[in-house]
N, C-alpha and C positions, 0 to 999 in steps of 0.2 A: 394210650403210651401219651404221657405228657410232657411237654414241650417249655422249656425255660430259653426266650432268646437273649442275646447278649451279644452286643454290638452285630447283629443281623444275624447272629449263629444258632443255631436252635441246639440247646439243651437240652440233651432226650434221654426216654428212660429205657436201659436194656435189659432192666428186673424183670425175675420172675413174672410171666403171667400171671389169671386170678387160676387156671386149668392146674398149671406148677404148683401153686401153693396148694391147691386143694388135694393134690394126689401125694405129696408129701403128707399132709394127713389119714388119708386112706390107706398109703399106705398098708398104716400098720394096722389096718382094720377099723382106725378108731372115727370114721366117717357117722357115724352116728353119736358121738360123743356131745354130750349136751351140760358138761363142766363150762363154768366161769371163762377159766382161759380159752377153753374151742372160742366158747358165745365170742368172746374180747375178739379172739381172730377171725370170726367170721367180721364181724361186725366193722373189723379193721378194713376186712379185703372188700368189704362191702363201701366204705367208706373213701379208700382206697380208689374203685372205681370210678365214685365220683366225681373226684378231683380231674379225671383226666381230660383234656378236651378235644377230645376224639370221639366221634359218633355224633347224638345230639345229646352230650352235657350241656350245659350252658358255662364259658367259663366266670369260672371264681375269681373274687380281687383277692390283691395280692394278701392282704391282710387273712383276709380268708382263708386261704390258701395255707398260711406263716402259721395261722393259729391250728387249724386241721393236722398240719404236718409236727407240730410241736407234741399236744393233746394224741396224735398216736404216737410217737417216739417214747411218750411220761407212758402210755398206756401197755406195750408192747414189751419196754425194757425189762420189765422183769420177769415176764414171759420167758422171753429170749434166754435170762440167763438162768430160769429155770432147770429143773433136772429133769422134764419127758421130753425126753430126744428129738421126739415128734414134733412136739408143739413148739419147743426149742426154734425146729430149720424153719416150720413156715411162720413165724412169726420172724423171727432171724430178718425171713424174705422179704416182709413186710415192713421191717425197721430199717432194711437197708434201701427201701424203695425210698420210704419217709425220708431218713438220713438225707438222701440225694436232692430230692427233693427241695430242700432247707438250701444244701450246697447250690442247686441250680438256681435259687434266687439270691442268693449271697455272691454267688459268680455275675449274676444280669449286676447286680449292684457295684461289684469290682469292676467291671467291665466300661461300667457310666463313671466312673470313677478316674477309671486311667484314660481314659479320652479327655477328659479337662487337664490332666496331668499332662497330655501329651502337647493339649494344645497352649498349654502354659509354656511349656518348655521352645513349641517355635516361637514364642513370646518373647522370651529372653535370648532365641539363636538372632531374631530382627534388632534386639535393644543389642548386641554381641554387634553386627554387623553397621547398628549407629555409630555405637562407640569408634570402631576403626574408622568407620568412614570419617566423621566429624574431627579425627586425632590426623588422620592424611590432610584433611583439606588444612586443619590449622598446621601442621609442618609442614605443606607446599607455601605455605602460606610465610611463613615463618623463614623459610629457606631464601625469601626473595632478597638479593642484595646486590644494593644497584651502587655499592662502595668503588667498584672498578671502574662502572660508565660516569659516577660522579669524578672522577679524579680524571676519567679521560677529557671528561667537559672540562674542569677545572684548566687542567693542561691543555686545550684548545679553547678556553678563554683568554689566557695568560696573553697567549699567544698571538689571538688576535688584541689584546688591547695592548700590546707591546707595539705591532705596526701602526694600529691608531695612532699611537706617541711618538712615533716615528715619521709619520705621516704627517703631523700634527706639526712636531718641527720644521720640517720641508716646508710647510706650508706659514710658518711664520718667516723662513727665512728667504723665502719668495716673497711674503707680503713685503720684506724691507727691501728688496733687492726693487719692486715695483715704485715701493716711496720715494725710494733715493733715487731713482731713472726721474720721476716726475717733481722731486726736489730740484733737480739740475734744472730741469725744463722750466721751471715756474722760477728762477733765479734767472734763465735764459730769457725768458718772454721780460722780466722786471729789469735788466740790462735793458733789451730793448726798447722798453717803453720811456726810459733814461734818456737813452740816444734820441730817441722821437721829442721827446720834452727839449731835447739839447737845440737841436735841428729847430727847434721851429720856433727857440729864442731866439738861437740868432738870426734866423729870416727876419724875426719880427724888431729886432736893431737894425736892420739892411734895409729897412721903411724907409723914403725923404730921402737918401744918400744918394750919391751922386754916382753913376756909373761906374765910376776909377775907386771909388770907396766903397764900395758894395763889394766890389768883385771879389775881395779878403771873406769875407761874412758868405758868399757864395760856396765860397771854395772849402770852409771850415763849416758849412752847413749840408756837402755835401758827404762830406766825408762820415758827421754829425748819421745822417741817411743810410752812408754803407753800413756802418757800423748798428744800426739797428738792424739795418736786412738781415746782416750775418747773426747775430743774436736770435733774432725771429727765426731764422731758419731752422737755429743749431735749438732753440725752445721744440717746433715743430717736428725735428729728429728723434727727439727726447721723449715729447710724446709719443707718439709712433710707436719707437722699443719701448714705451710702458706699455702701450695699448698689444703688443704685443707677447708680452710676460704675464698680463695680467690675467689670461685667461687658465695660464698655469696654476693661480690662486688656486680658481671653483674647481677645476678638473684634483687637487689635491683637499679639495674640501669635504667632496663626493665620495673619495676615499674615503676619509677622515669616519662621513655620515655610514659610511656604506659596510664599514668597521664597526663604529660604534653597535650601529642595527645588528649585527652578527654576533658583536658581547653581548648585545641583550637576551638576544632569542635564545643563545646558549648558557644564560641564567636561569627564563624562563623555563626552558629543560630540564636543567639543575633542579627547579625549583618541583616541577611538578614527577621529578623522578622522586624525590624527599617527601614531598606529598601521594605518591602511590604507594612508597617503604609505609611510613607510616601508617597510611590507610592498611598495607596488609601485617602491620605488628596489629594494626588496632583492633581487623576483624581475625588475624590470628587470635587473639584474646577470646571475642564472644564465642570464635568455633567449638576453641578450648572450651570455654565457659558450657558453652551447652553439651559438649564429650562429658565431660564431667557430670552433669546432668541428670545424664543418661547411665552413667556408673551407679551414681544414686539407686537411681529405677532398676538397674540389674541384682542388686543387692536387695532391693524387696522384689524383685521377680523370685531370684532364689532363694528368698526367705520360704516363700509363699509354695515356691516349687516345694521343702521341705516339709511345709503344712501339710501340700494335697498328697503328698507321698506318703504320709501317714496314714493320711485317709484312705487311699487307697489300698493300703496292707491292709488294714483292719477286716472289712467284707472277703479281702482276698484270701488270708488264714481263714475268717470263719467258713468259708466255703471249701477250704481242702481238708481242715476239722472236720466237718460235718462226711466231703465222699469219702476220708479216713473213718468215720468211720462206718461208713456206709459198705467199704469194702471189709472190712472188718465183719459187719452181721451176715454178707453176702456168701463167705468165705465157710460161713459156717455149711450154708447146700454143698459147696462144694465133693463133701464129705458123704452123702448122698449114697446111695445104693442104686435107687438107679439113672442110667443114663444118660436120659433128656436133662431129669432134675440139677447133675452133677453137672451138664455142660448148659445150661442155662445159667448158673451162677456162677463157672466160671465167664463164663460170656458178661455178664454183669458185674465182676470183679475187672476183669477187661476194660467196661467201657465208665466202670469210675476208676480207676487208674490214670487211664488216658483221659479223663478230665482235671482229674488231679496234672498229669501232665501239662496239658493245655493253660490251665489257671497260673504254673509255671513258665509255661513259655510267655506268655500275656504280659506275665509282668517280665520276666528276660529281655523283650526285645523294648519293652518303658524303659527299663534300669541301662540298657546299651546304647537309647538315646538320651536318656539325661546324664550318663556320665562322659556320652561324646559331648554336651552340650560345656557340662562340670570342663573337661579336660581344656574345649578353646578358649572360654572365657578363660580358666586360669590361665593358658599360655599368652592370650592375647597381649598385644605388645602395643601403645605403651602399655605397662599393667592396670588392669581393673582391683579398685579398691577392694582390697581384703583379698588379693591372690591364691594367697599364701595357704588360707583357711579352704578357698574353693577348689587348691590344691588337694588337699587331704580326706576335703570331703569325694573329691574326685574317686580318691582313692578305696575310700572307705562304699563307695556304690562299687566300686569295678569287684571288691570284692566279696560284697551283696551279691553283684550278680554272676559271679562264678559258682558261690552255695544255687542260689534260686537256678542258674543252669543245673548244678549237676544234680538236683531233687526234680529238675524235669525231667533229666535223663532218665535218673533210676523207676520216677512212675511211669515212663515209658515203659519200657525194659519189663518193668513189673505186670504192665497192662497187655505187652507182646505175650511175654509168661503166660497168664490168664486166659488169652486167645485159644497160642497152642494146644492149651488142656482140652481148652472147648471141643476147637476144631479135632483132636483126637480122639473126642468120645464121639463126636456124634455128626463129624466132618462138616462141612460149608453148610451148616446151617443157620440161617438168620444171615448171611453174607460174612461169614465169620474172617472167610479171605481178603474180601473189601475192606476191611477193620483194618486183620494186621496189615493191608498195603497203606491205608491210612495210619496208622501209628508208627509205621517205620519212615515214610516221609515224616511228618510231624518229629523224630526225634534224628533225623540227619538234618531238618533244618534248624534243629537247637543246636547240634554239634557245628551247623555253617555260622552259627552266629557265635557260639564259645572262640570258633577261629579267629571272627573278628576284632576281640575282644583287647584294646590295648592299654599298656600299661603306663599311667600318666604320667606325662616327661616330669622336670621341675616346672616350677609355678616363673612366669616372665618376672625377671627384676621391677621391684616395686621403686622402682623411681617414678618422681614425676615429671608429667607432662610436660615439653617444653614449652615456654612460655613467652606471649612480649616481651617483658624483661631480659628476657636472658639474651635475645639479641641483640646486636652490637648496633649503635645511632650510625648512619652515613658518616656523621661526622670524624668516628673512629677509623675512615675506612684508613687502609693499608696499616693499622694494628691486628689484623687476624692471627690465628694462630698458623702454624703451617699447612700448606692444601694440601690435600690429596694429588696421587698423580690424576691426569688430566685422560680422561679418552682423547685419540687421534682427531683434530679437528676436520669436521667435512668441511669440502669446497661447497659453495652455495649450490652450484649442478649438481652436486652429490646427494645436500641436501634434500632439494625441492625432487629429486629422483625417488627418495624414501619416502616422500609427500605421497607423490604420485602413487606410486606402488604401496603405500598404506592404505590409501583410500581406496583404491581400486578394488582391494579385500574386503574393506568394510562395505563399499555398494556391494560385494559378491553375498556376503552372508547377509546381508539386509533384504536381499532379492532373493532369497533361498528362502530366510525364515517368511517372505509374504507368501509362498507358495508352499508353505511348513512342510517344507524339504530338512527335516531337522537332520536326516543323516550329513548335506553336504554340509549346513551350519555347523556339526560337528567337530569334522573335516577341518574346519577354518580353525579350532581351538586346540590349544596344544592342550594333548590329555598324554596320563603315564599307561593309564591299562582299559581294559573293556567296560569293566564297574561305572568308571568317571565317563565313560563314553554312555553307555545305559542312562546314569544319574541325569547328566547334559539329554537327554531326549525325553529325560518325562521331566524336566523340571522347566527349560525351555519354553516351551507352549504354554506354559503357565503366567509365565510374563508376557505375552504375544495376546491371551487371551483377558488379564486385566488391562492393556496397551487399551484392549477394544474397549472395553465395560468403561474405562477412566473416558475414553473421547465417547461413547453413547450417553454418558451420564453428563459431561458437559455440554453434550449437545441439547440432553431435554433437559434438564435442568440448571445449568450454566453455573454447574458446579462439578470437584471433581471427583474419586469416589471417598477417599482420605475428607474431603472437606461437607459430602453429605453423613458421614458416618460421625464429624461434629457439631453436626446442626440436629442433630439426632436426637428428639427426646423416646422413642421407643426402648423401655428396659433391656430387651431380650440384644438388640444392639450395643445400646450404648456398655452390658455388662459380657458380652461378647472379646474376650483378648485376641481372639485368630484373627477376627474381622478389622481391628482399630490395628494392630502391629502389621496385619498383614499388606493391610490399604495403605499405610507408612510409610514401609519397604519397599511395595513395589512401586508405588506414588514416588519413589524418590531413585527411583533406576532410570540408567539410560541407558538399557539394554542394546549394543549394536543390531542385535537381529529383529529386533520392533521398529526398527529406526524406518525414517522412509526416506529417499532419493533426496529430499532436499533438507533434508536433518545431518546427513552425512555428507554434505557440501558444505555445512557451514562448521564440521567439525573443525580443532584447532586438533591438527598433530605436528608434531615437535621431533622433529629427529635426530636421536642423541649418539647413533655411530650407523654402521652404516649396516648392523641387523638387529639394532633395536628402536623403538620409537613411542611416542606416551601421544595416546587418546584422549584429546579434553571436550566434556561437549558443557553446553553453557548451563544444563540443567544439573549436572555433575561435576563439580569441580576437582574431584577425586579423577583422576588420569586412571586408564585404560594400557596396558604394558601392550605392544605389537611384537615380536620378535620375527627375525625371517631363519626358518625353519629348514634343508635341505631343497633351499632353492627359492622355497616361498616362503609370503609375511602370512603371520596365524596371530590369534587374540591370547595371551600369557594368563590363567587367571592367578586372580590373588591365592597366596599357600593356603588348604587350607576347603577351596571354595567348594570343591565336590572331590575332595581325595578322598575324607574321613570317611571309613566305612561303617561307620554308624550310622550314617546320612541314608544311606542307601533303603533305609528301614524305613525312610519317609516316602521314597518312590509311589506308593498306592496313593496315598495323601495329598499328591503332586497331580496324578491324574485326576482325582476329587476336585481338586478345587478346580485343575481348570476348565473342568465338564460346568462346575460351578458359576465360572467368572463368565462362561460361555453364553451360559443358559441365560444368563441377565443381560449379558449385556445384548443376546438377541431381543428379550422379550422389551426393555427398554429403550430399543430401535426400533419396534412392531409396535410399543405404544399400549403394552400385556398389563403394566403397572398406572395405578390414578394417580398416587402419588412416590416420592421418593421411597417417604417409609415403609410402601409393599415391597417393594424392590428389594430394601434393607433386612427388610424380615425373613423373606424366603431367600434372603443369600447367607444372612447369617445360619441359617438352619440348614444350609447344603454343606454351606464348609465345616461344621459342624459335626454333619452325618460322614463328610471325607475326614474325616479325624479315623473314624471307622475300619479305615483302609490298612490302619499301620495299629491293628490287633492282630492280624493278619490273614486280612482279605474275605473274601467272602464267607471261607468254612471258620471262622472265628479264630479264638486267641490258637491253634494249633496248626490252621491254615487248609484246604482242603474240605471236601464234604463231611457234613456236619459229624458227629461223635455222638455217642450212646454214656454220657457219666451219669446217669440214673436222673430220676424226678419221679412224678406220684403216678 
């Protein structure tokens, strides 16, 4: 029995064994025929068995096997189409096996192409996340409008300036009062001096005179002295009064100086706000430019996806063609008289039909993920370049998905019919009952996938994203458009209570994440249904495993994983789109469940209302929304983060990636890798291997246990 492995699942033969083929020939008494047709059948039988990898046969190379199968098809087809019924049936059985062998080889190639295709979808989804995140950052920066604060500052500054001007006028008035008093004191002192001078002159005139003559001079001198005393006393009193009034000038001067400093401080605050607004507009422009650059990358990724879709379709169609031919050839045996031959032929037909169904199911899973990605990109806001064309492509993929699902269901039903006939002829020989269960499960999975197909909605309106040029400068304060109704303002105490409660919730989430209690983490996230919860339980551990690897890389090589990928020159690392995309996407993530307690304490939490808040980290300027639900706070995920049913198809891949990141982190910490490139090479291979999980799990495209679509 020959096996062809595709994404970890063997495509294997359940065709008629050698003895069955010989029985067909012997049934009509032709075992001893020696004509050329019978010789060709015998030789083909031997060749087919030699291609089997069972027993002691060495494994043949792909080219050898393909050439051998093509040669067998060319030689057996004329005999199978011949008029000799016995030889035709024997040749048809071998021809079916040869065609199934070719189909299995093409199926393997198809699965490889599908893995690469799905990896590229992951890259496109990561780029979409970057587009949304960068535009959200740009929008948040652009929404910063200090005009009200600036107007308040201007109002306050004017008030202080007017107060300073009033105080300045008071100071000037007080200075005039002091100057007037001092002027009067100076006049009194000057008058007193004149009286003293007059007294001295009178006394000088009295010198040398008789007592009688001097009497009148002495009287006049005394009068001048008394007048001088009075004037000096007045001058002293006025000087004292001036000294009492003078400090009031200093007090007023200090008040003027204080008010001027307040005006200067308000001006500096205003300048800082204007500079902050200008910086926000500049940073918004840079974020918008980066987002637009990502938009070009998204287009390139989608162009590449279209090419990969074509590349994946070719081997799948070839495999389906070969298996269909195998079915047609094997059906001839179903008309045989011998019950065991009829049963074996029916079982082979069932296996080939099941392989056709598996191929359609594999393609349907890829198309479902592809269509969901196209739909998400087409509906992104702001609109990505070419959103209308992407929406049209999503509709085309949805139609292709429906057709592929229809064809897969039809193939599985044909397989069930053939298995039923085999069971009716020979009972549960060769595990027919198990095969029936497997194909019924595969059919149900495909039917479930059909229910998840969502009709693409209208594309997002393709208007340019906001740019700094659209923002009103600070000077335009007061000229804004009509304001939207504001939420009721929270008191400072209520806002503080919201911040405290939300931070406590995030601490609880981080602690649960550290304990790997995903049930607890998910209970703190707003989810709509069980599917979203299961998706989060699969996706969240991947983020924590990545953070562990990032930390291990930084500790070991002083670079995070993204930096190591950028610096690597290993082709398998540089050319692995999944590795670079995951490193970039998860590296910029600041998942709350992966934070340390210290990181949570550093979060900025802004209360929007009594039931809404925004959580922002230093590593991620885009805010995470928290809402109060049923009396408790929870994280509200962005729309579509886990709600798209097609994303559920990626859950097996998340599990594989989590294991890959965890293994690389442990190996890095334990010193397993001599160089960073050694770690990256192994990680790159592990991540690509994880993509096999999207092919339907361990059982391959159809899931479950290996099914028998044929082989050599």
